[in-house]
N, C-alpha and C positions, 0 to 999 in steps of 0.2 A: 555760277553754273556748277554743275557737277556732272560726272559721266565716267566714261571708260575710254582708255586709249590703248592703241596697239602700235607696235613697231612692225611695219609691213616689210621693210627692207633694211638690213643692217650688214653692210660690208665695209671694208676699210675706205672705200671711195664714195659710197652712196648710203644715205640714211633717210628713210621715209617713215614719219610718224603720223597717225591719224587719231582724232579724238571726237567724241560726240556724246550728247546727253541733254537733259533738260536744263533750262535756265529761267531765271526770273529777271525781267527787265524793268528798270526804274528810269523814267524819263521826266525831266523837268524842262519845259520849254522857256524861251526867252520871256514870254508874257506871263509866266508863273504857273501855268498848268502843270499838274503832276499826274503821272499815270504809272501803274505797275501792272505788268502782264506776264503770262507764261509764254515761254518760247522754247525752241529747240536750237541747239548750237552744234556746229560741226567745224572742225579745223584740221589743218594739215601743215606739216613742216617737212621740207625737203632740203637736204644738204648733199651736194655732189661735187667731189673734188675731180674736176675734169683732167687736170694736169698738175704737176707739182707747184706751178705758180698761178693756176687759174681755178676758181671755184664759183659755183652757182648755188644760190639759196632762194627758197620761196617759202613764205609764210602766208596762209590764207585762213579766213574765218567766215562763217556764214551763220546768221541768226534768222530763224524763221518764226514768225508769229502772225496772228491774224491782222491783216491790214498794214503790216510793216515788215519788210524783209530788208536786211542789211548784209552786205558782203564787203570784205576788205582783203586785198592781196598786195603783197610786196615781193617783188622779184629783184634780185641783185646779182651782179657779176663782178667778182673781185679778181684783180690781177696784181701780183707782187711786182713792184718796180725796182726798188733798191733797198735791200736790208729789210727794215721794218715799215717801209713806206709802200702803201698799196693805192691803186686807183679803183674806185667803185662806181659802177654804173647801175642805177636802180630805177625801177618803175613802180609807182604806187597807183592802185586803182581802188576807189571806194564807190559803192553803189548803195543807194537808198531809194526804195520804191514809194515812200510816203510822199504825197503831193505837197510840195512847199513852193509857194508862189515865188517866181523869179529864180528858182534853183533847178539846175539840171539834175537828173537822177544819178549820173555818173561823173565823178571827179577823178582826174588823173594828174600825175606829176612825174616828170622824169628828172633825174639828178645825175650829175657827174661830180664825184667827191674825191679828195685826197684824204687817206686815212693813215695815221701814224700809230703803231702799236707800241705801248710802253712796256 
């Protein structure tokens, strides 16, 4: 994809970026079918330092094309525990409107993770 991006908010505690533009999508299915199509893409990235030891981030992307719209979003909350050790709570959502037998259009997953920074 290509496009243009803007920083809508840029402060010491909050940063919000958005991007958008045209995209070419190449899909190869499990049964070997191949398809290339034109699409539009939009994305956003948010970073918010809520407190010295607490931060929120969100990354999301949307692809629009005839007959197949996909969206993905990841939201996470990080809190510092001790030194370089953090706890992260995250929520991922993926949406695909293409009809696939036996598959729901929305997949979600929640995670609790310990993160150590080197």
